[in-house]
C-alpha positions as CSV (number, residue, x, y, z in Angstrom):
1,X,0.0,0.0,0.0
2,X,2.9,2.4,0.7
3,X,6.6,2.6,0.3
4,X,8.6,2.2,3.5
5,X,12.1,3.2,2.4
6,X,11.2,6.9,2.4
7,X,11.1,10.0,4.6
8,X,7.6,10.9,6.0
9,X,6.5,13.9,8.0
10,X,5.2,12.5,11.3
11,X,4.8,15.5,13.7
12,X,5.5,19.1,14.3
13,X,8.4,19.7,16.7
14,X,6.2,21.2,19.3
15,X,4.1,18.0,19.5
16,X,7.0,16.2,21.1
17,X,7.9,17.7,24.5
18,X,10.5,16.8,27.1
19,X,8.1,15.3,29.6
20,X,5.5,13.2,27.6
21,X,5.9,10.9,24.6
22,X,3.8,11.1,21.5
23,X,2.2,7.9,20.2
24,X,1.5,7.9,16.5
25,X,0.8,5.1,14.0
26,X,2.9,5.5,10.9
27,X,2.6,3.1,7.9
28,X,0.7,0.6,10.1
29,X,3.5,0.7,12.7
30,X,2.8,2.0,16.2
31,X,5.7,4.3,17.2
32,X,6.5,6.3,20.4
33,X,8.4,9.6,20.0
34,X,10.2,11.4,22.8
35,X,13.1,13.8,23.4
36,X,16.3,12.8,25.3
37,X,18.2,15.0,27.7
38,X,19.9,16.8,24.8
39,X,16.5,17.5,23.1
40,X,17.2,15.0,20.3
41,X,14.1,13.1,19.2
42,X,14.0,9.3,19.5
43,X,11.5,7.0,17.8
44,X,10.9,3.5,19.0
45,X,8.3,0.8,18.7
46,X,5.3,1.6,20.9
47,X,5.8,-1.6,22.8
48,X,7.3,-2.2,26.2
49,X,9.5,-5.4,26.1
50,X,8.4,-6.3,29.6
51,X,4.6,-6.7,29.3
52,X,3.7,-5.2,25.9
53,X,2.1,-2.0,27.1
54,X,2.3,1.0,24.8
55,X,5.3,3.1,25.9
56,X,3.5,6.2,24.7
57,X,1.3,5.8,27.9
58,X,4.4,6.6,30.0
59,X,6.5,9.7,30.6
60,X,10.0,11.0,30.0
61,X,12.5,11.3,32.8
62,X,16.1,12.2,32.6
63,X,15.9,11.9,28.8
64,X,14.6,8.3,28.9
65,X,11.2,7.0,28.0
66,X,9.7,5.4,31.1
67,X,6.9,2.8,30.7
68,X,3.8,3.9,32.7
69,X,3.1,0.3,33.8
70,X,6.2,-0.9,35.8
71,X,8.8,1.9,35.3
72,X,11.0,0.3,32.6
73,X,13.2,3.1,31.1
74,X,14.1,3.1,27.5
75,X,16.8,4.9,25.5
76,X,16.5,6.4,21.9
77,X,18.3,3.3,20.6
78,X,15.5,1.0,21.8
79,X,17.6,-0.5,24.6
80,X,16.3,-0.8,28.2
81,X,18.5,1.2,30.5
82,X,16.9,0.6,33.9
83,X,13.9,-0.8,35.8
84,X,13.2,-0.6,39.5
85,X,14.7,-3.6,41.4
86,X,15.4,-5.5,38.2
87,X,18.4,-6.5,36.1
88,X,17.8,-5.4,32.6
89,X,21.2,-5.8,30.9
90,X,20.0,-8.8,29.0
91,X,16.8,-7.3,27.8
92,X,16.5,-7.4,24.0
93,X,16.3,-4.1,22.2
94,X,13.1,-3.1,20.6
95,X,13.1,-1.5,17.2
96,X,14.2,2.1,16.8
97,X,13.7,4.3,13.7
98,X,15.8,6.9,11.9
99,X,14.2,10.3,12.7
100,X,15.2,13.8,11.8
101,X,14.0,17.3,12.8
102,X,14.2,19.5,9.7
103,X,12.5,22.4,8.0
104,X,9.8,22.8,10.7
105,X,8.8,19.1,10.8
106,X,9.8,15.8,12.3
107,X,10.6,13.2,9.7
108,X,10.6,9.4,10.0
109,X,12.1,6.6,7.9
110,X,9.9,3.5,8.6
111,X,11.8,1.1,6.3
112,X,15.3,-0.3,6.2
113,X,17.3,2.0,8.6
114,X,20.6,1.3,6.7
115,X,19.2,3.1,3.7
116,X,18.1,6.3,5.5
117,X,20.1,9.4,4.5
118,X,18.9,12.7,6.0
119,X,20.3,14.7,3.1
120,X,17.5,13.0,1.0
121,X,14.9,15.0,2.9
122,X,13.7,17.6,0.3
123,X,14.5,21.2,1.1
124,X,11.5,23.4,0.7
125,X,11.7,26.6,-1.3
126,X,10.9,28.8,1.7
127,X,13.6,27.3,4.0
128,X,15.9,30.1,5.4
129,X,14.0,32.8,3.6
130,X,12.9,35.7,5.8
131,X,10.6,37.0,3.0
132,X,8.3,34.0,3.3
133,X,5.9,33.2,6.1
134,X,4.4,29.7,6.9
135,X,1.4,28.6,8.8
136,X,-0.7,25.4,8.9
137,X,-2.2,22.5,10.8
138,X,-2.9,18.8,11.0
139,X,-5.8,16.6,10.1
140,X,-6.2,12.8,10.7
141,X,-8.3,11.7,7.8
142,X,-10.0,8.3,7.5
143,X,-9.1,7.6,3.9
144,X,-6.4,5.9,1.9
145,X,-3.6,8.5,1.6
146,X,-3.6,8.0,-2.2
147,X,-7.2,9.5,-2.4
148,X,-5.8,12.6,-0.8
149,X,-3.0,12.7,-3.4
150,X,-5.6,12.3,-6.2
151,X,-7.6,15.2,-4.6
152,X,-4.6,17.5,-4.6
153,X,-3.3,16.7,-8.1
154,X,-6.7,17.5,-9.6
155,X,-8.0,20.8,-8.4
156,X,-11.1,20.7,-10.6
157,X,-13.1,19.8,-7.5
158,X,-12.5,23.3,-6.1
159,X,-15.4,24.6,-8.3
160,X,-17.8,22.4,-6.4
161,X,-16.3,21.5,-3.0
162,X,-14.9,25.0,-2.3
163,X,-17.5,27.1,-4.2
164,X,-17.5,29.9,-1.6
165,X,-13.7,30.4,-1.1
166,X,-11.3,29.3,-3.9
167,X,-13.6,27.7,-6.4
168,X,-14.8,29.3,-9.7
169,X,-16.2,28.1,-13.0
170,X,-13.0,29.1,-14.9
171,X,-11.2,26.2,-13.2
172,X,-13.4,23.8,-15.1
173,X,-12.9,25.7,-18.3
174,X,-9.0,26.0,-18.2
175,X,-7.1,23.1,-19.9
176,X,-4.9,20.9,-17.7
177,X,-1.4,19.8,-18.6
178,X,0.5,17.0,-16.9
179,X,4.2,16.2,-17.4
180,X,7.2,14.8,-15.6
181,X,9.9,17.3,-14.5
182,X,13.1,16.1,-12.7
183,X,11.3,13.0,-11.3
184,X,8.3,15.0,-10.1
185,X,4.7,14.8,-11.5
186,X,3.6,18.3,-12.5
187,X,0.0,19.2,-13.2
188,X,-0.9,22.8,-14.0
189,X,-3.6,25.1,-15.3
190,X,-3.5,28.8,-16.0
191,X,-6.5,31.1,-16.1
192,X,-6.3,34.5,-17.7
193,X,-8.4,37.7,-17.5
194,X,-10.7,36.5,-14.7
195,X,-12.0,37.8,-11.3
196,X,-10.4,36.4,-8.2
197,X,-12.5,34.2,-5.9
198,X,-13.1,35.3,-2.3
199,X,-9.9,33.8,-0.7
200,X,-7.7,35.4,-3.3
201,X,-9.5,38.7,-3.1
202,X,-8.6,38.7,0.6
203,X,-4.9,37.9,-0.3
204,X,-4.8,40.7,-2.9
205,X,-6.2,43.3,-0.5
206,X,-3.7,42.2,2.1
207,X,-0.9,42.8,-0.4
208,X,-2.1,46.3,-1.3
209,X,-3.8,45.3,-4.5
210,X,-7.3,46.2,-5.8
211,X,-9.3,43.0,-5.0
212,X,-11.8,43.8,-7.7
213,X,-9.1,43.9,-10.5
214,X,-8.9,41.4,-13.3
215,X,-6.2,38.8,-12.7
216,X,-4.3,35.9,-14.2
217,X,-4.5,32.9,-11.9
218,X,-2.3,29.7,-11.8
219,X,-2.3,26.3,-10.1
220,X,0.9,24.2,-10.4
221,X,0.7,20.9,-8.5
222,X,3.9,19.0,-7.9
223,X,3.8,15.4,-6.6
224,X,7.0,14.7,-4.6
225,X,7.4,11.0,-3.8
226,X,6.5,9.2,-1.7
227,X,3.4,11.1,-0.9
228,X,3.8,14.9,-0.7
229,X,2.2,17.6,-2.9
230,X,3.4,21.1,-3.2
231,X,1.2,23.5,-5.1
232,X,2.2,26.9,-6.5
233,X,-0.9,29.1,-6.4
234,X,-1.7,32.7,-6.8
235,X,-3.1,35.6,-8.8
236,X,-1.4,38.5,-10.5
237,X,-2.8,41.7,-12.0
238,X,-3.7,41.1,-15.6
239,X,-0.9,41.6,-18.1
240,X,2.0,41.5,-15.6
241,X,3.3,38.0,-16.4
242,X,1.1,35.7,-14.2
243,X,3.3,33.4,-12.2
244,X,6.4,35.4,-13.2
245,X,4.9,38.8,-12.2
246,X,6.7,41.1,-9.8
247,X,6.0,40.6,-6.1
248,X,4.1,43.8,-5.8
249,X,1.8,42.8,-8.7
250,X,0.7,39.4,-7.3
251,X,-0.4,37.4,-4.3
252,X,1.4,34.0,-4.4
253,X,2.1,31.1,-2.2
254,X,2.9,27.4,-2.0
255,X,0.2,25.2,-0.6
256,X,2.0,22.6,1.6
257,X,0.6,19.1,1.7
258,X,2.7,16.6,3.6
259,X,0.7,13.3,3.6
260,X,1.7,10.3,5.7
261,X,-0.1,6.9,5.7
262,X,-1.4,5.9,9.2
263,X,-3.1,2.7,8.2
264,X,-4.4,1.2,4.9
265,X,-7.4,3.4,5.3
266,X,-6.3,6.5,7.1
267,X,-3.6,9.1,6.9
268,X,-2.0,12.1,8.6
269,X,-2.3,15.3,6.7
270,X,0.1,18.1,7.6
271,X,-1.2,21.1,5.6
272,X,-0.3,24.7,5.4
273,X,0.7,27.6,3.2
274,X,4.1,29.2,2.6
275,X,3.4,32.8,1.6
276,X,5.7,35.1,-0.4
277,X,4.1,38.4,0.5
278,X,3.7,40.4,3.8
279,X,5.8,37.8,5.5
280,X,6.1,39.8,8.7
281,X,2.3,40.1,9.2
282,X,1.4,37.5,11.9
283,X,-2.3,38.4,11.8
284,X,-2.4,37.7,8.1
285,X,-0.6,34.3,8.7
286,X,-3.3,33.4,11.2
287,X,-6.1,34.6,8.9
288,X,-4.8,32.5,6.0
289,X,-4.4,29.5,8.3
290,X,-7.9,29.8,9.6
291,X,-9.2,30.2,6.0
292,X,-7.2,27.1,4.9
293,X,-8.7,25.1,7.9
294,X,-12.2,25.8,6.6
295,X,-11.3,25.0,3.0
296,X,-9.6,21.7,3.8
297,X,-12.3,20.8,6.3
298,X,-14.7,20.8,3.3
299,X,-12.6,18.0,1.7
300,X,-12.8,15.7,4.8
301,X,-16.4,14.4,4.4
302,X,-15.9,13.9,0.7
303,X,-12.7,11.9,1.1
304,X,-14.0,9.8,4.0
305,X,-17.3,9.0,2.3
306,X,-15.3,8.2,-0.9
307,X,-13.3,5.7,1.2
308,X,-16.4,4.1,2.6
309,X,-17.9,3.7,-0.9
310,X,-14.7,2.2,-2.3
311,X,-14.6,-0.3,0.6
312,X,-18.3,-1.2,0.1
313,X,-17.8,-1.7,-3.7
314,X,-14.2,-2.9,-4.0
315,X,-14.7,-4.5,-7.4
316,X,-16.1,-1.4,-9.1
317,X,-13.9,0.2,-11.7
318,X,-13.4,4.0,-11.7
319,X,-13.4,6.2,-14.8
320,X,-10.2,8.1,-15.6
321,X,-10.3,11.4,-17.5
322,X,-7.6,13.8,-18.6
323,X,-8.0,15.8,-15.4
324,X,-6.9,12.6,-13.5
325,X,-3.5,12.5,-15.2
326,X,-1.6,13.9,-12.2
327,X,-3.0,11.4,-9.8
328,X,-2.6,8.5,-12.2
329,X,1.1,9.3,-12.7
330,X,1.6,9.8,-9.0
331,X,0.1,6.3,-8.3
332,X,2.4,4.8,-10.9
333,X,5.4,6.2,-9.2
334,X,4.2,4.9,-5.8
335,X,3.6,1.4,-7.3
336,X,7.1,1.4,-8.8
337,X,8.6,2.3,-5.4
338,X,6.7,-0.5,-3.7
339,X,7.7,-3.0,-6.4
340,X,11.4,-2.1,-5.9
341,X,11.2,-2.7,-2.2
342,X,9.6,-6.1,-2.7
343,X,12.0,-7.2,-5.5
344,X,15.2,-5.2,-5.0
345,X,17.2,-7.6,-7.1
346,X,15.0,-7.0,-10.1
347,X,15.5,-3.2,-10.2
């Protein structure tokens, strides 16, 4: 269902404190996250080797993860370091996972630890840029993570699901192009000489632009294996170059979609927006985050009900149209990654 030899976003750094562990299921694997005495994040099986209790029910003391049942203390390497009144030197280690804290997120490698290289974690365009601002949130969605990828690689649904915020009829009318660029699936559409929908009118006004002006709009979706989608979005005053318009003539951003499988039928969705205008305006960051929360909440019922239908009729075939090209290509890449893991000698 999902590649394991890959980096997945599993948490925001502030979710993992110095006193309590975080329990989270990633790719069907229950994992406990905690910080040691140096603040470094550890990730181990959420399973106490003594009686099988979830370690995430315990607490952190002196940089060790302590089981809340009998006090067994665990290190980041999965080895038991102490237990009241007991000799634990011979306890077998439980599994530990490669984990990294980078670019505002915590990343986990759930597959073969020997293959994990932190430098393979993709560097986002806004990293280290003071002229960008980022805000976002987290949803746990009861659907196959690939349905969410399909949703994000085909934004035609905005006209219908998000009719009062970012949707407009011109999305339906604009042609869609899908291609491969440097190993990424890219799906894009451009709309010229249109009026901006409500969300983008707010963004235009915040950037000192006339919200009623005619604009050129773009949506450029990039699927980044194994499961992330970054979308260049924005509007520019008509005739100033669209996507390439000067900063003062446009309101532009990258929609951040880090998607991580939880189980075969559920996923973690770390969403947000990296904004390339008015980066120092904290109130605007919060307003956009709140607006995104409403917009993405509108997708939840659709995706979860879609999952229920597909489970109820597992043998029904689905139609594929030209607008589905991005999702089809993304799934092909996912299937290839899984096939390589299962038959490494054949690839």
